[in-house]
N, C-alpha and C positions, 0 to 999 in steps of 0.2 A: 626720288630720282636716283640716289646713290644705290638703293636696293635694286632698282631696275637694271642699273649698269652691271651689278655683280650677280644678278639672279641666275643667269644662264651658266656662269662659271661655277656657282655654288651647286647647281643641278648636276653639272658634269662631274664635279668632285664627289658628290654624293653617290651618283651612279657608279663611278669607277671604284670607289672604296667599298660600297656595300654590295654591289651585284657583280661587277666584272670579275673579281677573283673566283667566283663560284661557277662561272661559265666554262664549258669544255673547250679549251683552246685547240684541241686536236680534231674537233668536229669542223668539217669544211664549211658547212652552212652557218655555223656560229661565227667563224672567222670572217666569212663574207659579209655577214650582217654588221658586225662591229666595224669592219673596215669601211663599209658603206656609210655608216653613221659618221665616222671620222671624215670621210670625203665630203659629206654635206656641210659639216662645220668649216672645213677648209675652203670649199667653194664659196661659202657665204662670206668668208673673210676676203678671199681674192677678188670677188665681185665688188665688194666695197672698196678695196684698194684701187681697182682699175677705174671705176666710175666716179668715185668721190675724192680720191687723193692723187690721181695721176692724170687722167684725161683733161681735167680743167686747167692743167699747168702747161703753158706753151713751152716748146722745146728750143726756142730761139735764144734763150739766155743760158749762161753757164749753170745757174741754179736749176733751171728747167731740165737741162741735160742730166744733171746729177740725180734729180728725182726720178726721171725716166730710167736712168741706169739702175737705180736702186730697185725699181719695180721689175725690171728685166731680170735682175739677180734673184728676186723672190720667185719669179716664174721658173727659173732654172732649178731652184730649190724644190719647188712644187713638183716639177717633172721627176727629179731624182726620188723624191719621197713617194710619188705615185707609182713608180716602177718598183720601189722597195715593197710597198704594200700589195701590189699586184702579185709579186713573187710569194709573199707570205699568205696569200689566200688559200694555199694548199700546204699539206704537211704529210710526211710519211714516217712510219716506224716499222722497220722490216726485221726487227729482232725475232718475232715469232716465226717468220719465214726461215730465218737463219737456223733457228732451233730445229725446225722440221727437216731442213736440208742436211744439217749436220747429223741428225739421227739416221737419216737414210744412207748417208755416205759411210758412216761407221759400221753399218750392217753389211756393206759390200766387202768382198775379199780384196786384198791388195792388187790382184791381177785386173780387177774390174775398174780400178781408179785410173783417171787420166794422168798423163805425164805433165810435169810442170818444170819450166825453166825459171829460175830466179835471177833477175838482172840487178846488179849493183853498179851503176855508172859512177865513176870517180875521176877526179881530175887532179886536185892538189891537196886533198885531205891527208892528215898525218895518220900514223899507225894507231894513235889513241882513239881516233874516230872510226876508221874503217874496220879495225879488228872486232869491235862490238857488233857491227852490222854483219860481217862475214860469219862470225861464230853463231850469231843469232839465227841467221838463215839456215846454216847447217843443222841447227837444233830444231827446225820445224818438224811438227808432228805430221809425217807423211811417209809412206813407204820409200826407203832409200833408193830402190831401183826405179822409182817413178819421179825422183827429184834430183835436179842438178843446179847447183849454185854457180853463177858466172860473175866474176868481177870484171867489169868493162873499164879498163884503165886507159884513159886518154892522156895520162901523164907519162906513159911508157917508163915506169919505174921498176927497176930490177928487184928492189926489195919487196914490192907488192907481189911480183911473180913468185918470189921465193916463199913468201908467207902463204900464198894460195896453195902451193905445192905441199907445204908443211901441214896444213890443216885439211886438205882434200877438196878445195874449191877449184873450179875452172877459171882460167885466165884468158882474156881476150883483149888485144890492143890493136890499134890501127896504124897504118903507115902515115896517113895524113889526117890532121885535125881540122875537119870541115863540118860545118853545120852544128857545131857544139854538141849538146846532149842529144838532140834529135838525130844527128848523124851517127853518134855513138850507138844509140839504140837500134837504128836501122842496120848498121853493120853487124851487130850481134844477132839481130833477127834473122839475117841470111845465113848465119853460121850455126844456128841451133834448130831444133825441130820439135820441141815440146808442144803438147796440145794447148797449154796455157802458159802465159808469161806473167810472172809477178815482178813488179818493179818497186824498188826501194831506193831512195837517195842514200848516199854513202854514210850519212849520219843517223839513219833510221834502223831500228831493230824490230823485227816482227815478233809477235807473241807466238808461242808454240802452236796455238790452235788456229792461226790465221787461215790456213788453207781449208780446213774443215768448216769454217764459218763462211767462206766465200765461194768455193767452187760450186756449191749446189745451185746458186742463182743462175748459172748458165744452162739450166734445164730449159729456160726460156730462150728460144733461138734468136730473138732480136736483141738480147743483151750482149754487148761487145766488151764492156768494161764494168767491173765492180770496184767502185771507189770506197775507201774507208777514211775516217777523219785522221788528221795529223794531231797527235798529242806530243807533249814534250816532257823530258825528265829533268830539264834544267829550268831555271827561272828566266823569263825573257827580260828585255832591257827595262820595261816598265816596272815589273815586279821587283827587279833588283834595285833600280835607282830610287824607287819610292818605298822600298822595304816592305812590300806587300806580299811577302812570301807565302803566307797562309790565309790571306783574306780576300784575294781577288783572282779571277780566272786569267789565263793567259790571253794574249792579244787576238788569237785566232778562234776563240771559242764561239763568238757570235756567228762567224761565217760557217764553221763546220757543224755546230750544234743546232743552229737556227736556220740559216740561209740554205745550206745544202739539202737538208730534208725537205724544205719547201720547194726548191728547184726540182728535186726528184719527183715531186707530185705533178710537175709539168713535163716530165721526161726531159728536163733541161739541166740535170746534174752534169758536171763535166769532170774529165780526167784531170787530176792535180799533179800528175807526173811522178807520184810516189805513193806507197801504201795502197797499191791497187793490183788487180788481177785482170788480165786481158785475154780474149779468145784469139788465138793465132790466125784462124781462118778469116775472121772479121777484119783484123788488122791488115792482112794480106789483100783482102778485097778492096779496102779503102786506100791502098797504096802505101802502107807503112805510116811512119810519123812524118807529117809535113815539115818542111825545113825553111820555109820562107819567113815565118814569124819566129821571134825569140821566145814566144809563149807557145811552144810546140804542143803542150797538153791541151790548150783551148782549141787550137786549130785541128788537132786530131779528133776531138769530140765533134766538131762541125763536119769534118770529112765523114765520120761514121754516121752521123745523122742523115747526111745526103745519100748514104747507101742503105738506109733503112734500119740502122742499129742505134741503140741507146746506151747511155751510161747509167747504171743503177748505183744507189748510194745506201750503204749500211752504216748507220750511225752507232758504231760500237768501237770502243778502244781496243784495237788489235795490233798496235805497234806504238812506238814512241821514239822520238829523236831529239835533236838539238834545235831549240829555238834560236834565232839570231841573238847573239850574246852581247851585242852593242848596238847603239843607234846607227853608226855607219854601216854595219852589216845589214841591219833591217832596211835602211834606205837603198842599199844596193839591190836588195831583193825587190822592194816596192817599185823602184824606178824601172827595173826590168819588166815587171808585170805591167806597169803603166805603158811603156813603149810598145810592148808586145800586143796588148789588147787594142791599142790605137792603130797599130799596123794592120789589124784585121779589117778596119774600115776601108782600107785601100786595096784589099785583095778580093779577087773574083770569088774565092772560096771562103770569104769572110761572112759575117752575118747579113750583109747587104747583097750578097750574090744569090744566084738562083738555087732552087731546090730545097728551100727551108720553109717550114710553117711560119705563119706570122708571129705566133707567140715566141718561137725560137729566135726570130730576128730581134724582137723586143728584148728578150732576156739575155741575149748574147751581145747586144750592142754595148759599147763601153761608156755607158752613161756616167757611171761613178767617176771614172778617171777624167772625163771631159768636164764634169760639172763641179765636183767636190773641191778640188784644189783651189779653183778660182773663188767659189762662193764662200768657203771657209776663211780665206784670206780677206776677202771683202768684208766679212762680218766684223773683223777687227778695225777696219778702216772707217766704217760708218760713224761710230761715236767719236772717233778721233777727228774726222772732218767737221762734225758738228761742233765739238768743243773748241776747236781752234778757229773755225771760220763762221760758225752760226748757220751753216747750210744743213737743214734737216733732210732726212731721207724721204719724208712725205709731209705734206702740209695738213695739219690738223689744228683746230682752234683750242682743243682741250684734250689732255691725255685720256680722259674717260672714253673718248671715241675709240681709241685703240684697245682699251680694256674691253669694251663692249663687243668688238668684232674679233680681235685677235686672241684674247686670253682664253676663251672657250676652246678655240681650235688648238692653241698651244697646249693646254691641259689635256685635251683628248689625245693629242699626238703623243704626249709624254706617257700617259697611263696605258695607252694601247701598246706602245713599244715595250714597256715594262711587263705587260701581260703576255705578249707574244714571245718575249725573250727573258723569261724569269731567270734570275741569277746569272745573266750574261751581259746585262746592260747597266752601267752605272753612269747616270747623266753627266756628272762633272768629269769623271775620269775618261769615259768613252769619248766625250766631245774634245777633251784636251788632247788625247792620243791621236784622234782623227785629224784634228787641226794641225798638230805638230807635223804629222806625216804629210798632210796636204800641202802645207806651205813649202816644205822641202822638195816635194815632187813637182810643184808648179812649173819650174823651168823645163823639166822633162816633158810635161804636157805641151808646152809651147814648141820645143824643138821637135817633138814627135809629130806635131801637126804640119810643120814646115819641111822636115826631112825625116819621114817615118822610118825609112830603112837604113838609117845611119848605123854603121857597124860599131856598136858600143856594148856588146854583150858582156855582162859582169857576173861571175860566179859568186854566190853568197859565201863570204868567209865563214867557216865553221871550225870549231875545235879549240877556241881560246882557253877552255877550261883545262886543257892538258898542257898549257904553256906556263911559263913562270908567272907567279902571282903579281897582279897589278897592285902597286903600293901607293898611288896618289890619284887624286881626282883629275878627271879629264873634262874640260869644258868644250863641248862640241859647238860648231858654228851656229846651230839652231838656238843655243843658249843666248847668243848675242842678238839674234833676230827677236827672240821673245823679250829680252830686256829692252830693246829699242821700242817695241810696241808697248811694253809695260810703262816705260818712262813717258812716252807720248800720251798714253791714256791717263796716267796718274797725274801728271803735271797739268793736262787739260782740265781734269776735274778740279784741281786746286785753283787754277786760274778762274774758274767759273764760280768759286765760292764768293768772290767779291763782285757783286753786281755791277759796280761802276766800271770794272775792267773786263767784264765778261762779254765776249762776242755772241753768246748764245743763251743767256739766262732768260730771255724773253720768249714767249710762245709756248704752245702746247706740247712741243716735242722735247722740251728740256727734261722733265721728269723721266720720260722714256729713255732718253740718252743717258741720264745718270744711272738708272737701273742697268741698262745695257752695258755701260762702261764698267760698272761694279762687277757684273758677271764676267766680263772679259778679263778684269784684273785677277780674279780668282783662277780662271783658266790659264792665264799667262804665268801665274806663279807655279801652278802644277806643271805646265809645259817646260818652264825653265828648270825645275827640279829633275824632270825626266831627262833633260839634256845634259845633266852632269853625271858622268860615269864615275861611280865610286869604286874604291879598291875591292877586288874579289880575291881574298887570300887563298881560297880553296882551289886546288888543281883538279879535283875529281868531285863530281856531284854525288851527294850523299842521299841515301834512301832511308826514310823513317820506317823502322820495322818493329815487329812485335814477335820475337822469336827466341826460343830457348836453345841453349847449347851447353858445352862444357869447356872449362878452362883448366888446362893441366899445368899445375905449378909444383915443381919439384916432385913429380911422380904422383901427385894427388889430383883427382878429378873433382872440380867444384862446379856446381850448377850455376849458370849465369843467365841473365836476360839481356838480349841485344837490343839497343835503342836505335842506333843508326849504323849504316855500313856503307863503305865505298870501296873502290878498288885499291885505295891507299891505306885504309885503316877502319877501325870499328870502335864504337863506344858501347859500354855495357856496365851492368852492376850485378852484384852477387844476389842469388836467390836464397842461399843458405843463411841461417842466422849468424854463423861464425864468419868472421872477416879475415881474409888472408892479407897481411900487409904486403904491399908491393913497392918497389923503388924504381925510379926512372932508369931506363936502360935495361931492366931485368927482362930476360927471355922467358916466354911462356908459349903454350900451344893452344890454339883455339880449334874446337871441333863444332861444326854446324851440321845438323842432320842433312844427309845426302851429299855432303862434301867431305873430302879427305882432310885430316888435321892440317892446320896451317900454322907455321911458326910465326910468332909475333914478338914485338918489343914494346915494353911499357913506355909511353910518352909522358903521361902524367896522370895523377888521380886527384879528383876534387869532388867534395860533397857526395861521396859514395859512388861516383861515376869513374870508371876506368877507361882511359883512352889508349888504344893500342895501334901500332903501326905494323902492317904486314911486312915480314922480312923475307926478302928473296923470293917474292911471289912471281914466278915466271913459268912459261911453258904450260903443261897440262893443268896444274892447279889454278893458274890465273885464268885460263880458258874456261875451266869449270865454274869459277866464281862469276865470270862475265855472264855465262849462260844462266846461272842461278839468279843473278840480279836483274838482268835486262829483258828476259823473255816472257814476262807476264806475271810474275809472282808479286812484284812490287811496282809502285808508281809514285810520282811526285805531283800529281795533279792537285790544283787548288780550286776550291769552290768559293763562291761569293758569300761572305759573311758581313752584312752591312755594318754592324756595330764594330767588328774588328777592323774593317776598312776605315771607318771614320777615326777610330782611335789611332791606328797606325799612321794615317795621313797627318793627323794632328801632331803626333810625336815626330814625324819626319820633318815637319816645318819648324817646330819650336824646341826640339830636344837636341842634346849633344850626342852624336853617334860615333864619336871617335873610337870608342871601345870596340865597335863592330869592325873597324878597319885594321886592327892590329894583326899583322900576319901571324898565323899560328905556326906551329912546328911543321916540319915536312909531312908528318903523318896525316895532317888534315887537308 
């Protein structure tokens, strides 16, 4: 009997470990077949849930209502998962097309290339943020007589105007601040005339080859926008708070590296408002950027679809910018996305309005924001309710029933997700991050459904790296939410250890609830750690490099190897066998190939590594270093390393990290 219960699960594990990794995930028919098998397992489970654990239960009692509510939540989860896997049935990789287009463009004379306007909308970002973007855009590889960089300043700041004049960028401001970013873009659209419009948020820096990799896609007349992924040169709040700097990808990789190539296969990729190139004539035909929703990028995509245009997606790293540097910044961004996408439900030109294909209605409907916040919060309540009241989520006589029907579907879902999103999905971490964001966004979902067009547009704060170093821990509100759920779950488990005092130790659901509660405890621990903002002593993000140069000490040039570098300073070591002793405060000159010599001051030396601070690095030398660091030569991307991730997470929980928080000298 026991073997029969586990036989199907064992078969699933065997197939997923032995055969699934060898299948071509980029083949559409292979994807369709695997997702079809997964759907069969899931439908088998949901059929059992409906006919054997829910329909027999009357709804006239409180317990009956609870069981029906739990089943309804599972239906919602199934719908969201179904949409997710429908999306992933297709996949695109347009790198070979970009290679072909770039080759053709570089064979043209400068006079044959189209003109490009680069828009940098800004509102309240500081100089440490926007100078990188402006200088990076000015450094784009494109004929200078065919390129114009425009800073769209909605903050009406005189110092921004002066900086633009100093470096040779155009400056545009408005008399009235209406319709936020959408209004800013539309205003600039009417004041410029380039054939194409590249848009970058004020914290993003394009790589030099951005235009040569993207312009060629517009040979297809139905392409209105070419979107590229958003990458980041700093660590996001999860990587920083969990100290996963080198072992886990950033929060956006699943969306940009897995979901967007899949959506592109359905002609359902959408404009993300930055890191993109648009055809001016198509934007004009669609009426510019729609202004009714605060997610103007999504509604612009829908407007273009209704006019016969599509958004193409090229999954190449062609720019990088600032990820939200704290949990409050991240939540400001997510709440804006949530309200904006829900707003589209109530708009005639949203996904439910006329003029769209059925698949586009399905893929642009805000399923995620309507379902995920509620269902993820509910998943923490189910074991708590059972442990404290004895009310199970479903009536079963023995836990083996759930193992027989649910476990194969659960395993298949887990392995297929890992197969479709290799090195982008970490079950514990991904679920913890999604749950933390969902719980915080839940009030926004409720308010957006009742008052969708409430005016609460929030600009995502950016640029804290350039501000004074944070020197103490910050416990965000989400920490106390997690701790409350953790206490309720943990105490509920302790209460049920003593059978005489347990309200729930009887019945087949108890082992299920115990396992469920244990999984929730681990997730809540991770969520609570993410919710604690740790000190960030560095004021500039450093790039790990592998570059040689020269250090001039008292008139003598010594070969050195550079380990890491930022706009504030550099770490290096000697390449020559002879060692030149240095003292703190000593002045030296650093020479890096392609850059002019830069005066530096020794901060400290340790274990053969020399730490220098740039001295009086302003004007042209600083601008040259910015273009050297940020326009494609270096990056700070992290890839998933499972063993490193597990080790770092273990140390994050059990080790003392106070040495990491000691603010370094100003150079760092």
